[in-house]
Kinemage of the C-alpha trace (Angstrom):
@kinemage 1
@onewidth
@group {chain A} dominant
@subgroup {mainchain}
@vectorlist {calphas} color= white
{ca met a 1} P -0.044 -0.013 0.042
{ca pro a 2} L 1.572 3.277 -1.054
{ca lys a 3} L 1.999 6.021 1.545
{ca val a 4} L 1.176 9.084 -0.635
{ca his a 5} L 1.526 11.523 2.296
{ca lys a 6} L 5.176 10.647 2.680
{ca asn a 7} L 7.989 12.348 0.550
{ca pro a 8} L 9.671 10.318 -0.895
{ca leu a 9} L 6.827 7.867 -1.660
{ca thr a 10} L 7.142 4.842 0.495
{ca phe a 11} L 5.154 1.542 0.678
{ca gln a 12} L 3.665 -0.278 3.539
{ca pro a 13} L 2.625 -4.013 3.467
{ca glu a 14} L -1.007 -5.001 4.147
{ca val a 15} L -1.414 -7.801 6.506
{ca ser a 16} L -4.635 -9.286 7.721
{ca cys a 17} L -5.019 -9.413 11.437
{ca ile a 18} L -8.207 -11.311 11.598
{ca asn a 19} L -8.272 -13.903 14.374
{ca ser a 20} L -4.600 -13.048 15.100
{ca phe a 21} L -3.254 -12.775 18.594
{ca ser a 22} L -3.394 -9.061 18.619
{ca ser a 23} L -6.964 -9.073 17.393
{ca ile a 24} L -8.156 -11.621 20.105
{ca phe a 25} L -6.183 -9.654 22.643
{ca ser a 26} L -7.690 -6.224 21.438
{ca asn a 27} L -11.149 -7.806 21.884
{ca trp a 28} L -10.364 -9.101 25.340
{ca leu a 29} L -8.962 -5.658 26.343
{ca asp a 30} L -11.750 -3.864 25.011
{ca phe a 31} L -14.222 -6.061 27.045
{ca lys a 32} L -12.052 -5.703 30.229
{ca met a 33} L -11.659 -1.905 29.962
{ca lys a 34} L -15.425 -1.357 29.686
{ca asp a 35} L -15.663 -2.373 33.333
{ca leu a 36} L -13.200 0.157 34.383
{ca leu a 37} L -14.505 3.290 32.352
{ca phe a 38} L -16.495 4.527 35.356
{ca leu a 39} L -13.205 5.051 37.178
{ca ile a 40} L -12.129 7.695 34.781
{ca pro a 41} L -13.816 10.998 36.015
{ca ser a 42} L -13.917 12.439 32.389
{ca tyr a 43} L -15.522 9.518 30.937
{ca ile a 44} L -19.023 10.239 29.444
{ca lys a 45} L -20.993 7.093 28.364
{ca asp a 46} L -23.495 8.697 25.941
{ca ser a 47} L -25.477 11.864 25.095
{ca lys a 48} L -27.992 11.223 27.917
{ca his a 49} L -25.053 10.915 30.389
{ca leu a 50} L -23.673 14.248 29.171
{ca leu a 51} L -27.029 15.967 29.504
{ca asp a 52} L -27.360 14.656 33.016
{ca lys a 53} L -23.785 16.099 34.003
{ca ile a 54} L -24.596 19.280 32.340
{ca lys a 55} L -27.765 19.714 34.355
{ca thr a 56} L -25.744 19.563 37.586
{ca leu a 57} L -22.960 22.041 36.420
{ca thr a 58} L -22.726 25.527 38.087
{ca leu a 59} L -21.288 27.870 35.532
{ca pro a 60} L -20.623 31.515 35.544
{ca pro a 61} L -23.253 33.506 33.716
{ca asn a 62} L -21.060 34.308 30.561
{ca ala a 63} L -19.687 30.689 30.453
{ca lys a 64} L -19.811 28.947 26.944
{ca leu a 65} L -19.597 25.163 26.373
{ca phe a 66} L -17.555 23.807 23.450
{ca thr a 67} L -16.937 20.465 22.001
{ca ala a 68} L -14.260 18.862 20.040
{ca asp a 69} L -13.607 15.550 17.971
{ca thr a 70} L -10.553 13.860 18.260
{ca thr a 71} L -9.124 11.110 15.897
{ca ala a 72} L -6.038 8.764 16.060
{ca met a 73} L -5.413 9.438 19.640
{ca tyr a 74} L -4.016 5.831 20.433
{ca ser a 75} L -1.050 6.243 18.049
{ca asn a 76} L -0.171 9.443 19.978
{ca ile a 77} L -0.050 7.704 23.348
{ca asp a 78} L 3.397 6.858 24.509
{ca thr a 79} L 3.488 3.059 24.921
{ca glu a 80} L 5.166 3.097 28.376
{ca ser a 81} L 2.573 5.692 29.651
{ca gly a 82} L -0.266 3.662 28.198
{ca val a 83} L 0.846 0.317 29.789
{ca thr a 84} L 1.332 2.170 33.053
{ca ala a 85} L -2.238 3.611 32.944
{ca phe a 86} L -3.686 0.217 32.220
{ca lys a 87} L -1.806 -1.360 35.048
{ca asn a 88} L -3.188 1.365 37.338
{ca leu a 89} L -6.674 0.696 36.219
{ca phe a 90} L -6.448 -3.119 36.412
{ca asp a 91} L -5.200 -2.630 39.931
{ca tyr a 92} L -8.782 -1.340 40.683
{ca asp a 93} L -10.443 -4.516 39.345
{ca thr a 94} L -11.444 -5.522 42.798
{ca leu a 95} L -13.316 -2.302 43.278
{ca ile a 96} L -15.701 -3.083 40.505
{ca pro a 97} L -19.177 -4.039 41.531
{ca lys a 98} L -20.378 -7.067 39.680
{ca thr a 99} L -23.506 -9.151 39.522
{ca ser a 100} L -22.951 -12.866 39.842
{ca gln a 101} L -23.615 -13.216 36.150
{ca glu a 102} L -21.318 -10.331 35.143
{ca his a 103} L -18.704 -11.647 37.404
{ca ser a 104} L -18.757 -15.280 35.962
{ca ser a 105} L -18.673 -13.932 32.320
{ca ser a 106} L -15.869 -11.420 32.770
{ca arg a 107} L -13.723 -14.000 34.796
{ca ser a 108} L -14.168 -16.674 32.048
{ca leu a 109} L -11.917 -14.406 29.829
{ca glu a 110} L -9.029 -14.539 32.304
């Protein structure tokens, strides 16, 4: 695959990752991290969650709210910092309330 944004033009191989270790691990990590999202104070689940948080905000009279979209953040996260952040969140795993059904399904992945 040509990398047309590079000068000089370079090429990058295309490799299928379907059912690869990294794909399986990524799916497991995604599943595991969903249980930890509530530990991140800035996490907003969806539009309704955002609206609920905004209703309880006390803002100065002239305050304005802004939004922003981000892309490609994962490629900009330093690997060592990312691994450290994951380790810190996984240390809180015992604090996560689980029903017996949720507990058995998440533990089956370990």
